[in-house]
Each structure stands twice: as structure tokens, then as C-alpha cells.
C-alpha positions in Angstrom: -11.6 -25.6 23.6 -12.0 -28.8 20.9 -14.6 -26.7 19.1 -11.9 -23.6 18.8 -9.3 -26.0 17.8 -11.1 -27.5 15.2 -12.7 -24.3 13.8 -8.7 -23.0 13.7 -7.6 -26.1 12.0 -10.5 -25.6 9.3 -9.5 -21.8 8.8 -5.9 -22.4 8.4 -6.4 -25.4 6.0 -8.9 -23.0 3.8 -6.2 -20.4 4.2 -3.6 -22.9 2.9 -5.8 -23.6 0.0 -6.5 -19.8 -1.0 -2.5 -19.1 -1.1 -1.8 -22.4 -3.3 -4.7 -21.5 -5.9 -3.4 -17.7 -6.1 0.1 -18.1 -6.8 -0.1 -15.7 -9.9 2.3 -12.7 -9.7 0.9 -9.2 -9.5 2.3 -5.5 -9.9 2.1 -4.0 -6.3 2.7 -0.2 -5.6 2.5 1.4 -2.4 3.8 5.1 -1.6 7.0 5.3 -3.3 7.7 1.3 -3.5 6.8 -0.7 -6.8 7.5 -4.3 -7.2 5.7 -7.6 -7.9 4.3 -10.3 -5.3 2.1 -13.5 -5.5 -1.6 -12.3 -5.2 -2.4 -14.4 -2.3 0.3 -13.0 0.0 -0.5 -9.3 -1.2 -4.2 -10.0 -0.3 -2.9 -11.5 3.2 -1.2 -8.6 4.0 -4.0 -6.3 3.2 -6.2 -8.2 5.2 -3.7 -8.2 8.2 -3.1 -4.7 7.9 -6.8 -3.9 7.9 -7.5 -6.2 11.1 -4.4 -4.5 12.8 -5.9 -1.1 11.9 -9.4 -2.1 13.1 -7.7 -3.5 16.5 -5.8 -0.4 17.0 -8.8 2.0 16.6 -11.0 -0.3 18.7 -8.5 -0.1 21.6 -8.5 3.7 21.3 -12.4 3.8 21.4 -12.8 1.4 24.4 -10.2 3.4 26.2 -12.1 6.6 25.5 -15.4 5.0 26.5 -13.7 3.2 29.8 -12.4 7.0 30.8 -15.9 8.5 30.3 -17.4 5.5 32.4 -14.8 6.0 35.1 -15.4 10.0 35.3 -19.0 9.3 35.7 -18.8 6.7 38.2 -16.6 9.1 40.3 -18.6 12.1 39.6 -15.9 14.1 37.9 -17.6 16.1 35.0 -15.2 17.3 32.3 
């Protein structure tokens, strides 16, 4: 538990340093939207979006594999 807490604290400190060092404003275009935002926030949003997409696709795949395993356990074939 303490190791996880310390690791989380280190990651959060690194994230804060990253945010503070990358405050330059950049032009952002997404679909029909245009605007400006700090570089660090833009990269953070992209990383969170990628993590959410990975989690979603992973969940779908695990669900598929569990269905197949359940069918094989019960003897159903489809």
C-alpha cells in the first residue's frame, strides 16, 4: 500500500512539473473546432483520451473472450 502511495505521489509531482514547464499556448484544431490551449493541457487531454479508448477496447475484448470461454465450458458451440 505504501509503495503504491509513494509511486502515485512521484507520478503526480512529475505531472505537476510537466504542466508547469509546458505552459506555451498552441493552436488546436479538432473536427470543426479551432482554438488555443496550453501545450501541457492539450497533451494531457490527448493522453487521457487514448487511455480511455484503450480501456474501452480492452473491456470489449475481455468480454468477448469471457463469452467464448463460457460457451466452451458449458458445451455450447456457435
